[in-house]
Backbone and ligand atoms as CSV (ligand in chain L), in Angstrom:
chain,resi,resn,atom,element,x,y,z
A,1,MET,N,N,-11.239,62.156,121.516
A,1,MET,CA,C,-10.114,61.622,120.721
A,1,MET,C,C,-10.676,60.845,119.529
A,2,ASN,N,N,-10.020,60.970,118.399
A,2,ASN,CA,C,-10.588,60.285,117.245
A,2,ASN,C,C,-10.454,58.756,117.366
A,3,VAL,N,N,-11.330,58.046,116.635
A,3,VAL,CA,C,-11.434,56.594,116.777
A,3,VAL,C,C,-10.130,55.896,116.404
A,4,GLU,N,N,-9.465,56.419,115.390
A,4,GLU,CA,C,-8.211,55.807,114.930
A,4,GLU,C,C,-7.161,55.745,116.056
A,5,LEU,N,N,-7.019,56.868,116.785
A,5,LEU,CA,C,-6.032,56.918,117.884
A,5,LEU,C,C,-6.497,56.055,119.051
A,6,GLN,N,N,-7.792,56.042,119.317
A,6,GLN,CA,C,-8.326,55.196,120.404
A,6,GLN,C,C,-8.094,53.727,120.079
A,7,LYS,N,N,-8.241,53.359,118.802
A,7,LYS,CA,C,-8.012,51.959,118.397
A,7,LYS,C,C,-6.567,51.563,118.600
A,8,LYS,N,N,-5.636,52.504,118.357
A,8,LYS,CA,C,-4.213,52.243,118.544
A,8,LYS,C,C,-3.936,51.955,120.033
A,9,LEU,N,N,-4.515,52.749,120.923
A,9,LEU,CA,C,-4.324,52.537,122.351
A,9,LEU,C,C,-4.911,51.199,122.777
A,10,LYS,N,N,-6.138,50.900,122.313
A,10,LYS,CA,C,-6.779,49.636,122.676
A,10,LYS,C,C,-5.966,48.452,122.181
A,11,ASN,N,N,-5.382,48.599,121.004
A,11,ASN,CA,C,-4.588,47.535,120.404
A,11,ASN,C,C,-3.290,47.328,121.169
A,12,ASP,N,N,-2.652,48.425,121.583
A,12,ASP,CA,C,-1.361,48.317,122.259
A,12,ASP,C,C,-1.504,47.938,123.728
A,13,TYR,N,N,-2.656,48.317,124.349
A,13,TYR,CA,C,-2.838,48.048,125.762
A,13,TYR,C,C,-4.265,47.449,126.005
A,14,PRO,N,N,-4.471,46.229,125.504
A,14,PRO,CA,C,-5.820,45.648,125.594
A,14,PRO,C,C,-6.317,45.454,127.030
A,15,GLU,N,N,-5.382,45.188,127.973
A,15,GLU,CA,C,-5.788,44.996,129.353
A,15,GLU,C,C,-6.262,46.340,129.963
A,16,ILE,N,N,-5.459,47.364,129.795
A,16,ILE,CA,C,-5.764,48.684,130.368
A,16,ILE,C,C,-7.066,49.237,129.793
A,17,PHE,N,N,-7.283,48.980,128.467
A,17,PHE,CA,C,-8.462,49.506,127.779
A,17,PHE,C,C,-9.549,48.437,127.569
A,18,LYS,N,N,-9.635,47.541,128.553
A,18,LYS,CA,C,-10.644,46.451,128.437
A,18,LYS,C,C,-12.064,47.010,128.265
A,19,TYR,N,N,-12.372,48.140,128.883
A,19,TYR,CA,C,-13.731,48.678,128.847
A,19,TYR,C,C,-13.944,49.750,127.772
A,20,LEU,N,N,-12.981,49.872,126.880
A,20,LEU,CA,C,-13.140,50.796,125.759
A,20,LEU,C,C,-13.694,50.010,124.550
A,21,TYR,N,N,-14.931,50.311,124.161
A,21,TYR,CA,C,-15.573,49.560,123.086
A,21,TYR,C,C,-15.617,50.389,121.811
A,22,LEU,N,N,-14.857,49.950,120.825
A,22,LEU,CA,C,-14.843,50.687,119.560
A,22,LEU,C,C,-15.502,49.901,118.432
A,23,GLU,N,N,-15.692,48.630,118.652
A,23,GLU,CA,C,-16.400,47.811,117.659
A,23,GLU,C,C,-17.649,47.224,118.325
A,24,GLU,N,N,-18.618,46.951,117.516
A,24,GLU,CA,C,-19.868,46.318,117.957
A,24,GLU,C,C,-19.565,45.052,118.783
A,25,ASP,N,N,-18.593,44.297,118.335
A,25,ASP,CA,C,-18.245,43.013,118.991
A,25,ASP,C,C,-17.635,43.165,120.359
A,26,ASP,N,N,-17.074,44.350,120.664
A,26,ASP,CA,C,-16.443,44.586,121.965
A,26,ASP,C,C,-17.469,44.667,123.104
A,27,ILE,N,N,-18.688,45.073,122.778
A,27,ILE,CA,C,-19.701,45.373,123.781
A,27,ILE,C,C,-20.180,44.076,124.488
A,28,PRO,N,N,-20.036,44.012,125.820
A,28,PRO,CA,C,-20.420,42.796,126.515
A,28,PRO,C,C,-21.962,42.647,126.557
A,29,ASN,N,N,-22.394,41.375,126.686
A,29,ASN,CA,C,-23.855,41.092,126.630
A,29,ASN,C,C,-24.644,41.732,127.751
A,30,ASP,N,N,-24.034,41.918,128.924
A,30,ASP,CA,C,-24.796,42.477,130.061
A,30,ASP,C,C,-24.816,44.016,130.048
A,31,PHE,N,N,-24.291,44.616,129.022
A,31,PHE,CA,C,-24.098,46.053,129.024
A,31,PHE,C,C,-25.401,46.848,129.173
A,32,ASP,N,N,-26.470,46.359,128.576
A,32,ASP,CA,C,-27.772,47.061,128.642
A,32,ASP,C,C,-28.361,47.039,130.041
A,33,ASP,N,N,-27.954,46.108,130.887
A,33,ASP,CA,C,-28.602,45.916,132.180
A,33,ASP,C,C,-27.934,46.670,133.311
A,34,ARG,N,N,-26.866,47.367,133.036
A,34,ARG,CA,C,-26.152,48.038,134.121
A,34,ARG,C,C,-25.692,49.445,133.665
A,35,MET,N,N,-25.322,50.199,134.667
A,35,MET,CA,C,-24.771,51.524,134.380
A,35,MET,C,C,-23.368,51.352,133.824
A,36,GLY,N,N,-23.073,51.959,132.713
A,36,GLY,CA,C,-21.740,51.819,132.121
A,36,GLY,C,C,-20.742,52.770,132.768
A,37,LEU,N,N,-19.484,52.406,132.717
A,37,LEU,CA,C,-18.406,53.302,133.140
A,37,LEU,C,C,-18.297,54.421,132.107
A,38,PRO,N,N,-17.789,55.586,132.490
A,38,PRO,CA,C,-17.623,56.648,131.476
A,38,PRO,C,C,-16.876,56.210,130.232
A,39,ILE,N,N,-15.830,55.415,130.392
A,39,ILE,CA,C,-15.063,54.958,129.220
A,39,ILE,C,C,-15.911,54.086,128.299
A,40,GLU,N,N,-16.828,53.305,128.902
A,40,GLU,CA,C,-17.687,52.437,128.116
A,40,GLU,C,C,-18.703,53.267,127.313
A,41,LEU,N,N,-19.152,54.330,127.968
A,41,LEU,CA,C,-20.210,55.163,127.363
A,41,LEU,C,C,-19.678,56.189,126.391
A,42,PHE,N,N,-18.536,56.809,126.732
A,42,PHE,CA,C,-18.073,57.967,125.930
A,42,PHE,C,C,-16.717,57.800,125.270
A,43,GLY,N,N,-16.014,56.700,125.557
A,43,GLY,CA,C,-14.664,56.549,125.039
A,43,GLY,C,C,-13.719,57.503,125.747
A,44,ILE,N,N,-12.614,57.849,125.125
A,44,ILE,CA,C,-11.616,58.744,125.712
A,44,ILE,C,C,-12.048,60.197,125.465
A,45,GLU,N,N,-12.309,60.901,126.569
A,45,GLU,CA,C,-12.945,62.246,126.491
A,45,GLU,C,C,-11.930,63.385,126.516
A,46,CYS,N,N,-10.962,63.338,125.611
A,46,CYS,CA,C,-10.100,64.503,125.439
A,46,CYS,C,C,-9.670,64.536,123.985
A,47,ASP,N,N,-8.982,65.613,123.601
A,47,ASP,CA,C,-8.613,65.787,122.187
A,47,ASP,C,C,-7.337,64.993,121.825
A,48,ASN,N,N,-7.011,64.977,120.547
A,48,ASN,CA,C,-5.928,64.136,120.008
A,48,ASN,C,C,-4.531,64.508,120.499
A,49,GLY,N,N,-4.332,65.774,120.908
A,49,GLY,CA,C,-3.012,66.247,121.285
A,49,GLY,C,C,-2.403,65.536,122.479
A,50,TRP,N,N,-3.229,64.911,123.274
A,50,TRP,CA,C,-2.742,64.214,124.462
A,50,TRP,C,C,-2.495,62.734,124.213
A,51,PHE,N,N,-2.590,62.294,122.964
A,51,PHE,CA,C,-2.388,60.887,122.643
A,51,PHE,C,C,-1.033,60.349,123.135
A,52,THR,N,N,0.050,61.080,122.810
A,52,THR,CA,C,1.393,60.593,123.189
A,52,THR,C,C,1.549,60.531,124.705
A,53,LEU,N,N,0.963,61.497,125.398
A,53,LEU,CA,C,0.980,61.510,126.847
A,53,LEU,C,C,0.301,60.266,127.411
A,54,ILE,N,N,-0.878,59.961,126.901
A,54,ILE,CA,C,-1.667,58.782,127.365
A,54,ILE,C,C,-0.941,57.502,126.966
A,55,ASP,N,N,-0.402,57.468,125.764
A,55,ASP,CA,C,0.352,56.311,125.308
A,55,ASP,C,C,1.543,56.035,126.229
A,56,THR,N,N,2.298,57.080,126.572
A,56,THR,CA,C,3.461,56.944,127.407
A,56,THR,C,C,3.077,56.500,128.822
A,57,LEU,N,N,1.997,57.068,129.340
A,57,LEU,CA,C,1.484,56.680,130.670
A,57,LEU,C,C,1.088,55.207,130.693
A,58,CYS,N,N,0.380,54.761,129.662
A,58,CYS,CA,C,-0.061,53.352,129.600
A,58,CYS,C,C,1.121,52.425,129.484
A,59,ASN,N,N,2.106,52.846,128.718
A,59,ASN,CA,C,3.337,52.032,128.583
A,59,ASN,C,C,4.025,51.890,129.931
A,60,THR,N,N,4.059,52.976,130.702
A,60,THR,CA,C,4.668,52.959,132.044
A,60,THR,C,C,3.886,52.026,132.977
A,61,ILE,N,N,2.562,52.126,132.927
A,61,ILE,CA,C,1.704,51.284,133.780
A,61,ILE,C,C,1.903,49.807,133.409
A,62,LYS,N,N,1.973,49.532,132.106
A,62,LYS,CA,C,2.172,48.163,131.643
A,62,LYS,C,C,3.517,47.614,132.185
A,63,ASN,N,N,4.547,48.429,132.146
A,63,ASN,CA,C,5.868,47.993,132.673
A,63,ASN,C,C,5.847,47.773,134.176
A,64,ILE,N,N,5.129,48.626,134.901
A,64,ILE,CA,C,5.034,48.479,136.354
A,64,ILE,C,C,4.303,47.183,136.695
A,65,CYS,N,N,3.327,46.807,135.873
A,65,CYS,CA,C,2.445,45.664,136.189
A,65,CYS,C,C,2.864,44.353,135.555
A,66,GLN,N,N,4.121,44.196,135.247
A,66,GLN,CA,C,4.556,42.949,134.596
A,66,GLN,C,C,4.262,41.699,135.419
A,67,LYS,N,N,4.325,41.879,136.756
A,67,LYS,CA,C,4.132,40.687,137.615
A,67,LYS,C,C,2.848,40.759,138.449
A,68,SER,N,N,1.977,41.720,138.143
A,68,SER,CA,C,0.766,41.814,138.919
A,68,SER,C,C,-0.399,42.258,138.031
A,69,ASP,N,N,-1.598,42.329,138.594
A,69,ASP,CA,C,-2.776,42.674,137.819
A,69,ASP,C,C,-2.679,44.078,137.251
A,70,THR,N,N,-3.064,44.218,136.008
A,70,THR,CA,C,-3.068,45.530,135.358
A,70,THR,C,C,-4.414,46.216,135.619
A,71,PRO,N,N,-4.372,47.455,136.143
A,71,PRO,CA,C,-5.650,48.146,136.374
A,71,PRO,C,C,-6.303,48.521,135.038
A,72,LYS,N,N,-7.638,48.664,135.059
A,72,LYS,CA,C,-8.391,49.014,133.850
A,72,LYS,C,C,-8.823,50.484,133.947
A,73,VAL,N,N,-8.727,51.157,132.815
A,73,VAL,CA,C,-9.173,52.568,132.787
A,73,VAL,C,C,-10.685,52.658,132.915
A,74,HIS,N,N,-11.136,53.539,133.809
A,74,HIS,CA,C,-12.576,53.815,133.923
A,74,HIS,C,C,-12.982,55.100,133.250
A,75,GLN,N,N,-12.057,56.067,133.208
A,75,GLN,CA,C,-12.356,57.336,132.537
A,75,GLN,C,C,-11.087,58.100,132.232
A,76,ILE,N,N,-11.001,58.682,131.033
A,76,ILE,CA,C,-9.956,59.644,130.708
A,76,ILE,C,C,-10.693,60.865,130.158
A,77,LYS,N,N,-10.436,62.027,130.778
A,77,LYS,CA,C,-11.126,63.212,130.297
A,77,LYS,C,C,-10.288,64.458,130.542
A,78,GLU,N,N,-10.805,65.553,130.022
A,78,GLU,CA,C,-10.215,66.866,130.237
A,78,GLU,C,C,-11.093,67.545,131.295
A,79,LYS,N,N,-10.437,68.136,132.303
A,79,LYS,CA,C,-11.163,68.917,133.297
A,79,LYS,C,C,-10.360,70.123,133.705
A,80,TYR,N,N,-10.957,71.328,133.643
A,80,TYR,CA,C,-10.271,72.580,133.951
A,80,TYR,C,C,-8.928,72.685,133.244
A,81,GLY,N,N,-8.870,72.181,132.018
A,81,GLY,CA,C,-7.661,72.310,131.223
A,81,GLY,C,C,-6.628,71.189,131.402
A,82,GLY,N,N,-6.887,70.274,132.315
A,82,GLY,CA,C,-5.903,69.200,132.573
A,82,GLY,C,C,-6.464,67.828,132.249
A,83,MET,N,N,-5.551,66.912,131.981
A,83,MET,CA,C,-5.953,65.526,131.715
A,83,MET,C,C,-6.222,64.836,133.056
A,84,ARG,N,N,-7.317,64.073,133.081
A,84,ARG,CA,C,-7.646,63.288,134.268
A,84,ARG,C,C,-7.709,61.817,133.856
A,85,PHE,N,N,-7.094,60.977,134.646
A,85,PHE,CA,C,-6.951,59.556,134.290
A,85,PHE,C,C,-7.412,58.732,135.497
A,86,TYR,N,N,-8.552,58.059,135.366
A,86,TYR,CA,C,-9.112,57.273,136.479
A,86,TYR,C,C,-9.071,55.785,136.137
A,87,ILE,N,N,-8.579,55.010,137.092
A,87,ILE,CA,C,-8.495,53.553,136.851
A,87,ILE,C,C,-9.120,52.796,138.028
A,88,GLY,N,N,-9.389,51.518,137.751
A,88,GLY,CA,C,-9.987,50.639,138.771
A,88,GLY,C,C,-8.915,50.087,139.731
A,89,SER,N,N,-9.283,49.019,140.406
A,89,SER,CA,C,-8.409,48.489,141.479
A,89,SER,C,C,-7.068,47.949,140.911
A,90,MET,N,N,-6.089,47.979,141.784
A,90,MET,CA,C,-4.771,47.464,141.389
A,90,MET,C,C,-4.163,46.838,142.645
A,91,SER,N,N,-3.062,46.124,142.424
A,91,SER,CA,C,-2.452,45.431,143.574
A,91,SER,C,C,-1.721,46.442,144.454
A,92,LYS,N,N,-1.574,46.079,145.718
A,92,LYS,CA,C,-0.966,46.920,146.744
A,92,LYS,C,C,0.457,47.309,146.378
A,93,ASP,N,N,1.197,46.381,145.783
A,93,ASP,CA,C,2.629,46.620,145.483
A,93,ASP,C,C,2.801,47.638,144.355
A,94,THR,N,N,1.806,47.798,143.492
A,94,THR,CA,C,2.013,48.706,142.356
A,94,THR,C,C,1.306,50.061,142.549
A,95,TYR,N,N,0.447,50.159,143.573
A,95,TYR,CA,C,-0.386,51.334,143.779
A,95,TYR,C,C,0.401,52.634,143.761
A,96,LYS,N,N,1.458,52.696,144.571
A,96,LYS,CA,C,2.208,53.969,144.679
A,96,LYS,C,C,2.906,54.358,143.391
A,97,GLN,N,N,3.501,53.384,142.723
A,97,GLN,CA,C,4.177,53.619,141.472
A,97,GLN,C,C,3.193,54.133,140.403
A,98,ILE,N,N,2.049,53.476,140.305
A,98,ILE,CA,C,1.054,53.844,139.300
A,98,ILE,C,C,0.517,55.228,139.579
A,99,HIS,N,N,0.222,55.511,140.843
A,99,HIS,CA,C,-0.318,56.837,141.153
A,99,HIS,C,C,0.710,57.936,140.893
A,100,GLY,N,N,1.966,57.641,141.147
A,100,GLY,CA,C,3.041,58.588,140.848
A,100,GLY,C,C,3.100,58.872,139.344
A,101,ALA,N,N,2.971,57.811,138.549
A,101,ALA,CA,C,3.031,57.996,137.101
A,101,ALA,C,C,1.832,58.799,136.606
A,102,ILE,N,N,0.667,58.497,137.152
A,102,ILE,CA,C,-0.564,59.265,136.757
A,102,ILE,C,C,-0.422,60.729,137.129
A,103,MET,N,N,0.096,60.974,138.329
A,103,MET,CA,C,0.261,62.379,138.778
A,103,MET,C,C,1.184,63.149,137.825
A,104,LEU,N,N,2.287,62.488,137.431
A,104,LEU,CA,C,3.244,63.113,136.521
A,104,LEU,C,C,2.557,63.421,135.150
A,105,ALA,N,N,1.810,62.467,134.637
A,105,ALA,CA,C,1.156,62.646,133.322
A,105,ALA,C,C,0.087,63.769,133.425
A,106,GLU,N,N,-0.644,63.756,134.532
A,106,GLU,CA,C,-1.690,64.817,134.676
A,106,GLU,C,C,-1.031,66.202,134.756
A,107,ASN,N,N,0.080,66.309,135.469
A,107,ASN,CA,C,0.788,67.603,135.524
A,107,ASN,C,C,1.373,67.984,134.170
A,108,MET,N,N,1.895,67.020,133.451
A,108,MET,CA,C,2.471,67.278,132.109
A,108,MET,C,C,1.431,67.792,131.143
A,109,SER,N,N,0.162,67.374,131.340
A,109,SER,CA,C,-0.895,67.753,130.388
A,109,SER,C,C,-1.074,69.278,130.285
A,110,TYR,N,N,-0.709,69.983,131.360
A,110,TYR,CA,C,-0.825,71.456,131.334
A,110,TYR,C,C,0.236,72.114,130.483
A,111,LYS,N,N,1.189,71.315,129.995
A,111,LYS,CA,C,2.278,71.833,129.158
A,111,LYS,C,C,2.161,71.398,127.707
A,112,ILE,N,N,1.100,70.631,127.399
A,112,ILE,CA,C,0.913,70.078,126.051
A,112,ILE,C,C,-0.438,70.519,125.491
A,113,CYS,N,N,-0.407,71.070,124.241
A,113,CYS,CA,C,-1.650,71.527,123.642
A,113,CYS,C,C,-2.578,70.293,123.453
A,114,GLU,N,N,-3.789,70.412,123.998
A,114,GLU,CA,C,-4.734,69.262,123.948
A,114,GLU,C,C,-5.146,68.973,122.498
A,115,LYS,N,N,-5.103,69.996,121.637
A,115,LYS,CA,C,-5.561,69.805,120.270
A,115,LYS,C,C,-4.497,69.249,119.348
A,116,CYS,N,N,-3.275,69.847,119.340
A,116,CYS,CA,C,-2.280,69.442,118.361
A,116,CYS,C,C,-1.072,68.760,118.966
A,117,GLY,N,N,-0.898,68.808,120.277
A,117,GLY,CA,C,0.188,68.085,120.928
A,117,GLY,C,C,1.494,68.843,121.050
A,118,THR,N,N,1.590,70.070,120.552
A,118,THR,CA,C,2.839,70.806,120.698
A,118,THR,C,C,3.054,71.267,122.142
A,119,THR,N,N,4.344,71.545,122.471
A,119,THR,CA,C,4.614,72.121,123.792
A,119,THR,C,C,5.057,73.590,123.637
A,120,ASN,N,N,4.983,74.098,122.397
A,120,ASN,CA,C,5.366,75.491,122.159
A,120,ASN,C,C,4.208,76.465,122.424
A,121,ASN,N,N,4.516,77.512,123.176
A,121,ASN,CA,C,3.527,78.568,123.452
A,121,ASN,C,C,2.210,78.028,124.010
A,122,VAL,N,N,2.329,77.091,124.925
A,122,VAL,CA,C,1.114,76.473,125.476
A,122,VAL,C,C,0.703,77.205,126.739
A,123,LYS,N,N,-0.560,77.505,126.902
A,123,LYS,CA,C,-1.050,78.030,128.186
A,123,LYS,C,C,-2.492,77.688,128.376
A,124,LEU,N,N,-2.959,77.898,129.606
A,124,LEU,CA,C,-4.359,77.685,129.910
A,124,LEU,C,C,-5.182,78.794,129.218
A,125,ASP,N,N,-6.086,78.414,128.363
A,125,ASP,CA,C,-6.980,79.376,127.750
A,125,ASP,C,C,-8.238,79.472,128.611
A,126,GLU,N,N,-8.395,80.600,129.271
A,126,GLU,CA,C,-9.499,80.726,130.213
A,126,GLU,C,C,-10.674,81.546,129.683
A,127,SER,N,N,-10.602,81.851,128.359
A,127,SER,CA,C,-11.742,82.546,127.772
A,127,SER,C,C,-12.803,81.523,127.399
A,128,GLY,N,N,-13.840,81.437,128.193
A,128,GLY,CA,C,-14.879,80.436,127.950
A,128,GLY,C,C,-14.467,79.095,128.544
A,129,TRP,N,N,-14.572,78.042,127.763
A,129,TRP,CA,C,-14.188,76.687,128.190
A,129,TRP,C,C,-12.696,76.703,128.498
A,130,ILE,N,N,-12.314,76.351,129.737
A,130,ILE,CA,C,-10.875,76.352,130.127
A,130,ILE,C,C,-10.169,75.160,129.495
A,131,ARG,N,N,-9.194,75.449,128.629
A,131,ARG,CA,C,-8.434,74.378,127.985
A,131,ARG,C,C,-6.969,74.722,127.915
A,132,THR,N,N,-6.096,73.713,127.773
A,132,THR,CA,C,-4.694,73.912,127.571
A,132,THR,C,C,-4.423,73.872,126.080
A,133,LEU,N,N,-4.063,75.023,125.508
A,133,LEU,CA,C,-3.883,75.120,124.053
A,133,LEU,C,C,-2.637,75.939,123.702
A,134,CYS,N,N,-2.097,75.707,122.521
A,134,CYS,CA,C,-0.985,76.505,122.004
A,134,CYS,C,C,-1.580,77.758,121.377
A,135,GLU,N,N,-0.697,78.680,121.002
A,135,GLU,CA,C,-1.142,79.969,120.456
A,135,GLU,C,C,-1.978,79.759,119.177
A,136,ASP,N,N,-1.457,78.922,118.275
A,136,ASP,CA,C,-2.175,78.683,117.004
A,136,ASP,C,C,-3.570,78.117,117.221
A,137,CYS,N,N,-3.676,77.112,118.091
A,137,CYS,CA,C,-4.981,76.493,118.328
A,137,CYS,C,C,-5.946,77.443,119.080
A,138,ARG,N,N,-5.335,78.310,119.914
A,138,ARG,CA,C,-6.173,79.340,120.605
A,138,ARG,C,C,-6.799,80.293,119.616
A,139,ASN,N,N,-6.029,80.633,118.558
A,139,ASN,CA,C,-6.497,81.628,117.621
A,139,ASN,C,C,-7.386,81.043,116.497
A,140,GLU,N,N,-7.553,79.742,116.494
A,140,GLU,CA,C,-8.333,79.132,115.419
A,140,GLU,C,C,-9.811,79.464,115.528
L,1,ZN,ZN,ZN,-2.125,73.448,119.343
């Protein structure tokens, strides 16, 4: 995902994206001494078309967590054509709701072009790298 969109997510959901470092100043001092989380090392590992999906999911998580700890993203990536969203620990009361929301978003990702975000003529492109793309992006 491009830096501009990642900055928007970090700005709107600073708690959820605590480990997403886009500026030199974000990087914690102990970072060199430990293994980084995927989000710390690679940022958000999917294309721009899933921005709205991730934005909506984070907004839902934020609303669920109004009275409890907000979980932090450890990794967001594309795998076998679908969005995968991994987070750290969360409180017992919000666990089921958050997992339900993540499941819905992950399922929705198969209906949204990863590149441009359209839902028109989207399917799994299994020629080579398996991705969820619309007809136009498939033919590019
Ligand atoms: Zn597309």
